[in-house]
C-alpha positions, 0 to 999 in steps of 0.5 A: 806308371811306366811299369804298368805300360811295360807289362802291357807291351810285354803282353802284346809282344807275346801275342805278336811273337807267338802268332808270328812263330806259329804262322811260320811253324804251322805249315811245317807241322801239318800239310792239311789245308783245313786246319786254320781253325785249329791253328788259331785255337792252338796259337791263342791258347799257347800265347795265353799259357806263355803270358801266364808263365812269364808273368808269374815266373817274373813276378810281374803279378803275385798270386797268393793263396792268402785271400782264398784261405778266408773261404770267400765262397760267397764272393765267388758265387756273387761274382758269377751271379753278377756276370750272369745278370750283366749279359742282357743289359750289356748286350742291350746297351751295345745294340743301342750304340752306333755299330763299331767295326768288328775286326776279328769277327771271322777269328772269333766265329772260328774259335767259338764254333769249335768245341776246343774254342772253349779252352782258350775263350772260357778258361785260358783267356780269363786266367791270363787276362786277369793275371796280366790286367789286374794282377800286374797292370792294375796292381802297379797303377794302384801303387801310384801316389798320384792316382786315386784308386778309381783313376787307376781302375779307370785307366786299367779298364781303358787298357783292358778294352784296348788289348782286345784290339777290336772296336766292337768289343771295347765298350763292353770290355771297358765296363767289365774292366771297371767292375773287375778292377773294383773287385781287385781293389777291394779284395787284392785278389784276381780270383773274384775277377776270374770267376766273373770273367769265366762266367761271362766268357762261358755264357758268350760261348754258349750263346754263340753256339745257340745263336751263331748268326752275328746279326741276331739281336735281342729282339730276335731272341724275344720273337720281335717283342720290344716289351719282352726285351725291356722286361728281360733287361729289367729282370737282369738288372734285378739280378745284377744290382743286388749281386753288386751290392752283395759283393760290396758287403762281402768283399774284404781285403786280406 
C-alpha cells in the first residue's frame, strides 16, 4: 500500500518540480510576454514525458508486449466505442450535480484552445496517467492481500480523481477511473485504458473547440429541447452498455 502512495507522491513531485523549474527558466528562454499558453503547454508536456521516462526507467510500471501479441484489436475497438458512448451520459450526470469549483478552468481553456494543446491533452496525458495510475498505482494495490480487486480499483479511482486537483473534474474522473481500473484488472495491460483515455480526451478537445463557451450545456446543444437531451443520453447508453458487455466478453488476461 505504501508503494502505491509513494508512486503518487513521485508523480505529484514531478509536476511541482517541473512546473517550478519551467517558471524560473521560461523568462530566460523568451522575452515575449504573449507566450503564457505556450509555456503552459510546454510545461505540461514536459512533465508528462518525465513521468513516463521515470516510471518506466525505474520499473515502477512494467510495460510488456505480451498482451498485444494476442492481437486484441476487438478489445481496443470496443474501448474506443465505450469512451464515445460515455461522453453524453457523463456530461448529463455532471450537469445534474451541484456546481463544483473549477480551479484550473483558465489553464484548460488556454491548452484546449491551442492546436498544440492536443499533444498534452490527447496524447501525452493518456499515456502518462495510464502508466502511473494503472501501470504503477493500481498494479501495486492489486497485489495487496487485504484488498479485494474491486477495493483496489475503487481506491485507485479515488486517487485518479485526486490527481486532477480540480473538484469540477473529480466526479467524471472517478467514474472513468473505475472503468479503466476494471479494464486493467481484467487484462493486466494499460493498452485498453490508453485507448479509452485517448478517445475520451480527444472528444473533449474537439467539443471544446466546437463549443468554447464554458457555460454551454447539453440543452443548448439540442436547441433547448429537454426531450432531445434525454433521447441523446438514452441513445448513448445504447452504445455504452453493449460496449462494456463486449469488453467483458473479449477481455482476457495473459
